[in-house]
NUTOR-310260 format. One record per residue: x negated, z negated, y of N, C-alpha, C in turn; residue number from 0; residue in three letters. Coordinates in Angstrom, 1 decimal, padded with zeros to 4 digits. Example, Ala and Ser with C-alpha at 12.3 -4.5 7.8 and 13.67 -1.06 7.14 Angstrom:
2
PT   n_px   n_pz   n_py  ca_px  ca_pz  ca_py   c_px   c_pz   c_py  nr rest
PT -013.2 -007.8 -005.7 -012.3 -007.8 -004.5 -013.2 -007.8 -003.3   0  ALA
PT -012.8 -007.1 -002.2 -013.7 -007.1 -001.1 -012.9 -007.9  000.0   1  SER
// end
This chain:
84
PT   n_px   n_pz   n_py  ca_px  ca_pz  ca_py   c_px   c_pz   c_py  nr rest
PT  000.7 -005.9 -095.2  001.5 -006.5 -094.1  002.5 -005.4 -093.5   0  MET
PT  003.7 -005.8 -093.3  004.8 -004.9 -092.7  005.3 -005.5 -091.4   1  ALA
PT  005.2 -004.5 -090.5  005.8 -005.0 -089.2  007.4 -004.6 -089.1   2  LYS
PT  008.0 -005.5 -088.4  009.6 -005.5 -088.4  010.0 -005.6 -087.0   3  HIS
PT  010.9 -004.9 -086.6  011.7 -005.1 -085.3  013.1 -005.3 -085.6   4  THR
PT  013.7 -006.3 -085.0  015.1 -006.7 -085.2  015.8 -006.7 -084.0   5  TYR
PT  017.0 -006.2 -083.8  017.8 -006.2 -082.6  018.8 -007.3 -082.7   6  LEU
PT  018.6 -008.4 -082.1  019.5 -009.6 -082.2  020.9 -009.3 -081.6   7  PRO
PT  021.9 -010.0 -082.1  023.3 -010.0 -081.5  023.6 -011.5 -081.0   8  GLU
PT  024.3 -011.4 -079.9  024.9 -012.7 -079.3  023.8 -013.5 -078.7   9  GLY
PT  022.6 -013.1 -078.3  021.6 -013.9 -077.7  021.1 -013.2 -076.5  10  THR
PT  020.3 -013.9 -075.8  019.7 -013.2 -074.4  018.5 -012.4 -074.9  11  CYS
PT  017.9 -012.6 -076.0  016.6 -011.8 -076.3  017.2 -010.4 -076.7  12  SER
PT  016.4 -009.4 -076.5  016.8 -008.1 -076.8  016.2 -007.5 -078.0  13  ARG
PT  015.1 -008.1 -078.5  014.5 -007.7 -079.8  013.6 -008.8 -080.2  14  SER
PT  013.3 -008.8 -081.6  012.4 -009.7 -082.1  011.4 -008.8 -083.0  15  ILE
PT  010.2 -009.0 -082.8  009.1 -008.3 -083.6  008.3 -009.3 -084.4  16  GLU
PT  008.0 -009.1 -085.6  007.2 -009.9 -086.4  006.6 -009.1 -087.6  17  PHE
PT  005.6 -009.8 -088.2  005.0 -009.1 -089.4  005.3 -010.2 -090.6  18  GLU
PT  005.6 -009.5 -091.7  005.8 -010.2 -093.0  004.6 -009.8 -093.9  19  LEU
PT  003.8 -010.9 -094.4  002.7 -010.5 -095.2  003.1 -010.4 -096.7  20  THR
PT  002.2 -009.9 -097.4  002.6 -009.6 -098.7  003.0 -010.7 -099.7  21  TYR
PT  002.5 -011.9 -099.1  002.9 -013.3 -099.8  004.1 -014.0 -099.1  22  ASP
PT  004.8 -013.2 -098.3  006.0 -013.7 -097.6  005.7 -014.7 -096.5  23  ASN
PT  004.7 -014.6 -095.8  004.5 -015.4 -094.6  004.8 -014.6 -093.4  24  LYS
PT  005.4 -015.3 -092.3  005.8 -014.6 -091.0  004.6 -014.9 -090.0  25  VAL
PT  004.2 -013.8 -089.3  003.2 -013.9 -088.5  003.5 -013.1 -087.1  26  THR
PT  002.7 -013.1 -086.2  002.8 -012.4 -085.0  004.2 -012.1 -084.4  27  ASN
PT  005.0 -013.4 -084.3  006.4 -013.3 -083.9  006.4 -013.1 -082.4  28  ILE
PT  007.3 -012.2 -081.9  007.3 -011.9 -080.5  008.8 -011.7 -080.1  29  ARG
PT  009.4 -012.4 -079.2  010.7 -012.0 -078.7  010.6 -011.3 -077.4  30  PHE
PT  011.4 -010.3 -077.2  011.4 -009.6 -076.0  012.8 -010.1 -075.3  31  VAL
PT  012.6 -010.6 -074.1  013.8 -011.1 -073.3  014.1 -012.5 -073.7  32  GLY
PT  015.1 -013.2 -073.2  015.4 -014.5 -073.5  014.6 -015.5 -072.8  33  GLY
PT  014.5 -016.7 -073.2  013.9 -017.8 -072.5  012.4 -017.9 -073.0  34  CYS
PT  011.6 -017.2 -072.1  010.2 -016.9 -072.4  009.4 -018.1 -072.9  35  ASP
PT  009.4 -019.2 -072.3  008.5 -020.3 -072.8  009.0 -020.8 -074.0  36  GLY
PT  010.3 -021.0 -074.3  010.8 -021.7 -075.4  010.5 -020.6 -076.6  37  ASN
PT  010.8 -019.3 -076.4  010.6 -018.4 -077.4  009.1 -018.1 -077.9  38  LEU
PT  008.2 -018.3 -076.9  006.8 -018.2 -077.2  006.4 -019.4 -078.0  39  LYS
PT  007.1 -020.6 -077.7  006.8 -021.9 -078.4  007.2 -021.8 -079.9  40  GLY
PT  008.4 -021.1 -080.0  009.0 -020.9 -081.4  008.0 -019.9 -082.2  41  ILE
PT  007.6 -018.9 -081.6  006.7 -018.1 -082.2  005.5 -018.6 -082.7  42  GLY
PT  004.8 -019.4 -081.9  003.6 -020.2 -082.1  003.7 -021.2 -083.2  43  PHE
PT  004.8 -021.9 -083.2  005.1 -023.0 -084.2  005.4 -022.4 -085.5  44  LEU
PT  006.0 -021.3 -085.6  006.4 -020.6 -086.8  005.4 -019.7 -087.4  45  CYS
PT  004.3 -019.4 -086.7  003.4 -018.4 -087.1  002.7 -019.0 -088.4  46  ASP
PT  002.6 -018.1 -089.4  002.0 -018.4 -090.7  002.8 -019.1 -091.6  47  GLY
PT  004.0 -019.4 -091.3  004.9 -020.2 -092.2  005.6 -019.4 -093.3  48  MET
PT  005.8 -019.8 -094.4  006.6 -019.1 -095.5  007.9 -018.7 -095.1  49  PRO
PT  008.2 -017.5 -095.4  009.7 -016.9 -094.9  010.8 -017.8 -095.2  50  ALA
PT  010.7 -018.2 -096.5  011.9 -019.0 -097.1  012.0 -020.3 -096.3  51  ASP
PT  011.0 -020.9 -096.0  011.1 -022.2 -095.3  011.6 -021.9 -093.8  52  GLU
PT  011.1 -020.9 -093.1  011.7 -020.5 -091.9  013.2 -020.2 -091.9  53  LEU
PT  013.6 -019.6 -092.9  015.1 -019.3 -092.9  015.8 -020.6 -093.1  54  ILE
PT  015.4 -021.4 -093.9  016.0 -022.7 -094.2  016.1 -023.6 -092.8  55  LYS
PT  015.0 -023.5 -092.2  015.0 -024.5 -090.9  015.7 -023.9 -089.7  56  LYS
PT  015.8 -022.5 -089.6  016.2 -021.9 -088.5  017.7 -021.5 -088.6  57  LEU
PT  018.1 -021.2 -089.7  019.5 -020.6 -090.0  020.5 -021.6 -089.5  58  SER
PT  021.5 -021.0 -088.8  022.7 -021.8 -088.3  022.5 -022.5 -087.0  59  GLY
PT  021.2 -022.5 -086.4  021.1 -023.1 -085.1  021.9 -022.3 -084.1  60  ILE
PT  022.6 -023.2 -083.2  023.4 -022.6 -082.3  022.8 -022.7 -080.7  61  LYS
PT  023.2 -021.8 -079.9  022.7 -022.1 -078.5  023.8 -022.2 -077.6  62  CYS
PT  024.1 -023.6 -077.2  025.3 -023.8 -076.4  026.4 -023.6 -077.2  63  GLY
PT  027.4 -022.9 -076.5  028.7 -022.5 -077.2  028.7 -021.2 -078.0  64  ARG
PT  027.4 -020.6 -077.9  027.4 -019.4 -078.7  027.3 -019.7 -080.2  65  LYS
PT  027.7 -018.6 -081.0  027.8 -018.9 -082.5  026.4 -018.7 -083.1  66  ALA
PT  025.5 -018.4 -082.4  024.1 -018.0 -082.9  023.0 -018.5 -081.8  67  THR
PT  021.7 -018.2 -082.1  020.7 -018.6 -081.3  019.5 -017.6 -081.5  68  SER
PT  018.5 -017.6 -080.8  017.4 -016.8 -081.0  016.7 -017.4 -082.4  69  CYS
PT  016.5 -018.6 -082.6  016.0 -019.0 -083.8  016.8 -018.5 -085.1  70  PRO
PT  018.2 -018.6 -084.9  019.1 -018.2 -085.9  018.9 -016.6 -086.2  71  ASP
PT  018.9 -015.9 -085.1  018.5 -014.6 -085.3  017.3 -014.3 -085.9  72  GLN
PT  016.2 -015.0 -085.7  015.0 -014.8 -086.3  015.1 -015.0 -087.9  73  LEU
PT  015.9 -016.1 -088.2  016.0 -016.3 -089.6  016.8 -015.1 -090.3  74  SER
PT  017.8 -014.4 -089.6  018.5 -013.3 -090.0  017.5 -012.1 -090.2  75  ARG
PT  016.7 -011.9 -089.2  015.7 -010.9 -089.2  014.8 -011.0 -090.4  76  ALA
PT  014.4 -012.3 -090.7  013.4 -012.4 -091.8  014.3 -012.1 -093.0  77  ILE
PT  015.4 -012.5 -093.3  016.2 -012.3 -094.4  016.4 -010.8 -094.8  78  LYS
PT  016.5 -010.1 -093.7  016.8 -008.5 -093.8  015.4 -007.9 -094.1  79  LYS
PT  014.3 -008.5 -093.6  013.0 -007.8 -094.0  012.7 -008.1 -095.4  80  ALA
PT  013.0 -009.2 -095.9  012.7 -009.5 -097.2  013.4 -008.8 -098.3  81  MET
PT  014.6 -008.2 -097.8  015.4 -007.4 -098.7  014.7 -006.0 -098.9  82  ILE
PT  014.1 -005.4 -097.8  013.4 -004.2 -097.9  012.4 -004.0 -098.9  83  LYS
// end
């Protein structure tokens, strides 16, 4: 299991921490900053899901008029972690 930290761009959250298991499941998701309750909910709902499935579900979600969102940034973080 590998721990990852991602610095999101264009969102209120300051960092995203998560673990990627050897079978590409995402666990222990933690957002620092941002909308606390919503982001805790996203973390709990996404915990243990396959990385590919999360990328498909979360990619492209926007927050208001912003071009991105915390879920979209999580999808980008997961993509980057899978490349390593």
